[in-house]
N, CA and C of each residue as an Amber inpcrd file, in Angstrom:
protein
   309
   0.8290000  -1.2760000  -0.0170000  -0.0420000  -0.0430000  -0.0340000
   0.8500000   1.3690000   0.0110000   1.8800000   1.2280000   0.7550000
   2.8340000   2.4140000   0.8340000   3.4760000   2.5770000  -0.4810000
   3.9570000   1.4830000  -0.9810000   4.6770000   1.5250000  -2.4590000
   3.8550000   1.9960000  -3.4120000   2.3800000   1.7210000  -3.3340000
   1.5360000   2.2170000  -4.3660000   1.5070000   3.7930000  -4.4120000
   1.4000000   4.2820000  -3.1550000   1.6350000   5.7430000  -2.9740000
   2.8640000   6.3620000  -3.4490000   4.0180000   5.7640000  -3.1560000
   5.3480000   6.0950000  -3.6690000   5.3450000   6.2430000  -5.1800000
   5.0320000   5.0200000  -5.7670000   5.1520000   4.8590000  -7.1950000
   4.0290000   5.9160000  -7.9350000   2.9430000   6.0570000  -7.2080000
   1.9000000   7.0320000  -7.8940000   2.5220000   8.4750000  -7.7780000
   3.1480000   8.8620000  -6.6480000   3.6700000  10.1110000  -6.5820000
   4.9450000  10.5610000  -7.5120000   5.5850000   9.3630000  -7.6590000
   6.8140000   9.5390000  -8.6060000   6.2360000   9.6430000 -10.0200000
   5.2160000   8.8890000 -10.4470000   4.6350000   8.9610000 -11.7450000
   3.9100000  10.3240000 -11.9380000   3.3070000  10.7340000 -11.0050000
   2.4460000  12.0230000 -10.9920000   3.6720000  13.2890000 -11.1310000
   4.7240000  13.0950000 -10.5040000   5.7860000  14.2200000 -10.7240000
   6.3790000  14.1210000 -12.0310000   6.6120000  13.0510000 -12.7000000
   7.0350000  12.8200000 -13.9350000   6.0110000  13.5420000 -14.8850000
   4.8320000  13.1440000 -14.7700000   3.8090000  13.6190000 -15.7430000
   3.7620000  15.1060000 -15.5640000   3.6680000  15.6250000 -14.4070000
   3.6290000  17.1890000 -14.1240000   4.8490000  17.8940000 -14.8640000
   5.9380000  17.2520000 -14.6090000   7.1370000  17.9360000 -15.3410000
   7.0640000  17.8610000 -16.8430000   6.4940000  16.6890000 -17.3600000
   6.2260000  16.6110000 -18.8480000   5.5210000  17.7080000 -19.2790000
   4.4380000  17.8740000 -18.6600000   3.5330000  18.9600000 -19.0540000
   4.0720000  20.3560000 -18.8270000   4.9270000  20.5350000 -17.6450000
   5.5650000  21.7240000 -17.4950000   6.3900000  22.0970000 -18.7830000
   7.1830000  21.0550000 -19.2990000   8.0770000  21.3150000 -20.2940000
   7.1390000  21.7520000 -21.7130000   6.1410000  21.0150000 -21.9030000
   5.3860000  21.2140000 -23.0200000   4.7930000  22.7050000 -22.9910000
   4.2280000  23.0780000 -21.8720000   3.7860000  24.3820000 -21.6960000
   4.7220000  25.5760000 -21.8220000   6.0110000  25.3150000 -21.2500000
   7.0480000  26.1030000 -21.2850000   7.5230000  26.3950000 -22.7790000
   7.4400000  25.3750000 -23.5170000   7.8880000  25.5350000 -24.9090000
   6.8970000  26.3250000 -25.7200000   5.5860000  26.0680000 -25.3750000
   4.4750000  26.8020000 -26.0280000   4.5460000  28.2130000 -25.6330000
   4.7060000  28.4720000 -24.3940000   4.5890000  29.8990000 -23.9940000
   5.9010000  30.7130000 -24.5160000   7.0380000  30.1170000 -24.5790000
   8.0360000  30.7210000 -25.1830000   8.1150000  30.9300000 -26.6250000
   7.4790000  30.0450000 -27.3670000   7.1860000  30.3400000 -28.8990000
   6.2000000  31.5120000 -28.7940000   5.0870000  31.5600000 -28.0050000
   4.1690000  32.6990000 -28.1060000   4.7660000  33.9600000 -27.7810000
   5.6640000  33.8940000 -26.8670000   6.4320000  35.3250000 -26.6120000
   7.1490000  35.7810000 -27.6450000   7.9920000  34.6430000 -28.2530000
   8.9320000  35.1400000 -29.3030000   8.2160000  35.6130000 -30.5070000
   7.0290000  35.1180000 -30.8030000   6.2330000  35.5450000 -31.8960000
   5.3780000  36.7200000 -31.7440000   5.4540000  37.3300000 -30.4790000
   4.7470000  38.4160000 -30.2160000   3.3220000  38.2720000 -29.8810000
   2.8250000  37.0570000 -29.6420000   1.4180000  36.7140000 -29.4370000
   1.1580000  37.0610000 -27.8820000   2.1200000  36.5640000 -26.9290000
   2.0220000  37.1180000 -25.6080000   3.0770000  38.2120000 -25.3370000
   2.5640000  39.1100000 -24.5460000   3.4750000  40.3220000 -24.1620000
   3.9280000  39.9650000 -22.7880000   5.2890000  40.0500000 -22.4570000
   5.7550000  39.8750000 -21.2020000   5.6760000  41.0730000 -20.3230000
   5.1700000  42.1500000 -20.7310000   5.0140000  43.3090000 -19.8780000
   3.7090000  43.2040000 -19.0670000   2.7430000  42.1100000 -19.6240000
   1.6340000  41.8310000 -18.8140000   2.1050000  41.0020000 -17.5610000
   1.8300000  41.3580000 -16.4370000   2.3800000  40.8740000 -15.2080000
   2.0090000  39.2630000 -15.0540000   0.8330000  38.9080000 -15.2460000
   0.4630000  37.6080000 -15.3290000   1.2820000  36.7290000 -16.3230000
   1.3790000  37.1600000 -17.5240000   2.1050000  36.4570000 -18.5190000
   3.6870000  36.2630000 -18.1050000   4.1700000  37.3580000 -17.5200000
   5.6150000  37.4350000 -17.1200000   5.6280000  36.3090000 -15.9800000
   4.6850000  36.4140000 -15.0640000   4.9040000  35.5010000 -13.7910000
   4.8240000  33.9870000 -14.3980000   3.8730000  33.6800000 -15.1800000
   3.8360000  32.2900000 -15.7990000   4.9810000  31.9590000 -16.3670000
   5.6600000  32.7580000 -17.4170000   6.6840000  32.4710000 -18.2230000
   7.9370000  32.2210000 -17.2050000   8.0690000  33.1770000 -16.1880000
   9.1520000  33.0400000 -15.2780000   9.1210000  31.8080000 -14.4460000
   7.9260000  31.4420000 -13.9920000   7.9420000  30.1650000 -13.2690000
   8.2070000  29.0620000 -14.1130000   7.6480000  29.0320000 -15.4210000
   8.0110000  27.8170000 -16.2420000   9.4460000  27.8440000 -16.5500000
  10.1220000  28.9950000 -16.7080000  11.4550000  29.0420000 -17.0060000
  12.3310000  28.4760000 -15.9190000  11.9070000  28.8530000 -14.5920000
  12.7600000  28.5060000 -13.4610000  12.6060000  26.9900000 -13.2020000
  11.3690000  26.4800000 -13.5640000  11.0970000  24.9390000 -13.3680000
  12.0360000  24.1860000 -14.3940000  11.9260000  24.6390000 -15.7360000
  12.4480000  23.6660000 -16.8260000  13.8290000  24.1370000 -17.2080000
  14.3790000  25.3500000 -16.9280000  15.8220000  25.5760000 -17.5190000
  16.8680000  24.7550000 -16.7900000  16.8090000  24.2470000 -15.5670000
  17.9100000  23.5230000 -14.9740000  18.0870000  22.2020000 -15.9530000
  16.9230000  21.5720000 -16.3520000  16.9890000  20.2920000 -17.0390000
  17.4260000  20.6160000 -18.5170000  17.0140000  21.8210000 -19.1270000
  17.4660000  22.1640000 -20.3890000  18.9110000  22.4560000 -20.4410000
  19.3910000  23.2100000 -19.3800000  20.8580000  23.6600000 -19.3600000
  21.7590000  22.3240000 -19.4290000  21.3380000  21.3130000 -18.5420000
  22.3010000  20.1690000 -18.4670000  22.2310000  19.3810000 -19.7290000
  21.0730000  19.3010000 -20.5440000  20.9370000  18.6190000 -21.8480000
  21.7780000  19.4130000 -22.9560000  21.7050000  20.8180000 -22.7690000
  22.3510000  21.6870000 -23.7090000  23.9570000  21.5920000 -23.8530000
  24.2920000  21.0980000 -22.5860000  25.8370000  20.9240000 -22.6100000
  26.3730000  19.6940000 -23.5090000  25.2870000  18.7450000 -23.6790000
  25.7800000  17.4220000 -24.4190000  25.3300000  17.6530000 -25.7910000
  24.4770000  18.5110000 -26.2920000  23.9050000  18.6830000 -27.5200000
  24.8990000  19.5890000 -28.2830000  24.9970000  19.2660000 -29.7180000
  25.7960000  20.1340000 -30.5100000  25.1620000  21.5810000 -30.7880000
  25.7580000  22.4460000 -31.0920000  25.2430000  23.8080000 -31.3160000
  24.7140000  23.7630000 -32.6490000  23.3550000  24.1800000 -32.6240000
  22.5090000  23.9600000 -34.0570000  22.0930000  25.5080000 -34.3460000
  22.7060000  26.4470000 -33.7250000  22.2230000  27.8070000 -33.9390000
  20.9190000  28.0900000 -33.2670000  19.8980000  28.4940000 -34.0840000
  18.5830000  29.0640000 -33.4060000  17.7390000  27.8470000 -32.9860000
  18.0970000  26.6000000 -33.3510000  17.2730000  25.4110000 -33.2010000
  17.7350000  24.8940000 -31.7860000  16.7050000  24.8560000 -30.9210000
  17.0560000  24.2480000 -29.5560000  16.1260000  22.8850000 -29.4150000
  17.1350000  21.8280000 -29.4250000  16.3730000  20.4550000 -29.2260000
  16.2610000  19.8630000 -27.8130000  16.7690000  20.8490000 -26.9580000
  16.8510000  20.2510000 -25.5110000  15.5120000  19.9400000 -25.0280000
  14.3280000  20.5710000 -25.2040000  12.9880000  20.2350000 -24.7750000
  12.6740000  18.8250000 -25.2770000  12.8890000  18.5170000 -26.5110000
  12.5960000  17.2600000 -27.0920000  13.4290000  16.1120000 -26.3210000
  14.6920000  16.3910000 -26.0680000  15.5270000  15.4460000 -25.4170000
  15.0590000  15.2370000 -24.0190000  14.6130000  16.3760000 -23.3550000
  14.0600000  16.1840000 -21.9240000  12.7470000  15.4260000 -21.9490000
  11.9440000  15.5900000 -22.9830000  10.6520000  14.8180000 -22.9510000
  10.8610000  13.5160000 -23.0930000  11.8990000  13.1310000 -24.0640000
  12.1980000  11.7140000 -24.2630000  12.9720000  11.0530000 -22.9730000
  13.6400000  11.9040000 -22.2120000  14.1660000  11.4880000 -20.9290000
  13.0260000  11.0940000 -19.8740000  12.1500000  12.0420000 -19.7500000
  11.0260000  11.9310000 -18.8670000  10.2050000  10.6490000 -19.2920000
   9.8790000  10.5520000 -20.4650000   9.2630000   9.2290000 -20.9490000
   9.9730000   7.9340000 -20.5130000  11.4060000   7.9870000 -20.8060000
  12.0740000   6.9170000 -20.4940000  12.1220000   6.5590000 -18.9970000
  12.1840000   7.6610000 -18.2060000  12.1670000   7.4900000 -16.7570000
  10.7860000   6.8880000 -16.3430000   9.7320000   7.3380000 -16.8890000
   8.3890000   6.7340000 -16.6360000   8.2450000   5.1940000 -16.9240000
   8.9140000   4.8300000 -18.0850000   8.8630000   3.4300000 -18.3930000
   9.7540000   2.5630000 -17.5420000  10.8910000   3.2410000 -17.1320000
  11.7940000   2.6100000 -16.1910000  11.1190000   2.3650000 -14.7700000
  10.4120000   3.3980000 -14.2550000   9.5370000   3.4300000 -13.1030000
   8.5790000   2.2470000 -13.2090000   7.8500000   2.0950000 -14.1440000
   6.8820000   1.0480000 -14.4880000   7.5680000  -0.3090000 -14.4090000
   8.7760000  -0.4100000 -15.0360000   9.3230000  -1.6080000 -15.1290000
   9.9280000  -2.1530000 -13.6940000  10.4430000  -1.1310000 -12.8650000
  10.8750000  -1.4370000 -11.5320000   9.7190000  -1.8500000 -10.6110000
   8.4930000  -1.2320000 -10.8580000   7.3600000  -1.6900000 -10.1390000
   7.0160000  -2.8870000 -10.3500000   6.8880000  -3.3240000 -11.7090000
   6.5110000  -4.6490000 -12.2600000   7.5600000  -5.7430000 -11.7550000
   8.6570000  -5.3660000 -11.7660000   9.7780000  -6.4420000 -11.1290000
   9.6240000  -6.5650000  -9.6480000   9.2750000  -5.4780000  -9.0760000
   9.2180000  -5.6790000  -7.4720000   7.8640000  -6.4690000  -7.2660000
   6.8100000  -6.3130000  -7.9770000   5.7060000  -7.1770000  -7.8600000
   5.9880000  -8.6950000  -8.2320000   6.6030000  -8.9990000  -9.1910000
   6.9450000 -10.3010000  -9.5240000   8.0270000 -10.9250000  -8.6850000
   8.8900000 -10.1410000  -8.0800000   9.8990000 -10.5930000  -7.1460000
   9.4780000 -10.8860000  -5.6730000   8.1480000 -10.2990000  -5.3340000
   7.6270000 -10.5740000  -4.1990000   8.1680000  -9.4150000  -3.1300000
   8.8000000  -8.4640000  -3.7460000   9.2220000  -7.3940000  -2.8060000
   8.2540000  -6.1790000  -2.5420000   7.1070000  -6.3290000  -3.2880000
   6.2750000  -5.2460000  -3.2830000   5.0850000  -5.6500000  -2.2000000
   5.1330000  -4.5840000  -1.1290000   4.1150000  -4.8660000   0.0220000
   3.2570000  -3.5990000  -0.0230000
């Protein structure tokens, strides 16, 4: 029962971070194309929050990616890593159930 809650919370955190990355990319694109104005306090607060949440992960991935100029592939790589972490989390849960370690 306790491990159910732990695995649920870990999966929920991964899902929330996945959506934060998607929304951060969309907001950044809308700001760059001039659809959203960062002089609006609410837009600035949302964009700043998403930047602070996602930028540490993007920065770590950018160190390993080649410089492609204006194209930033780090959000795509982060989304793939989050998905891989979710698959790994489900595999660990399944192996714990099959091994009898799941209580």
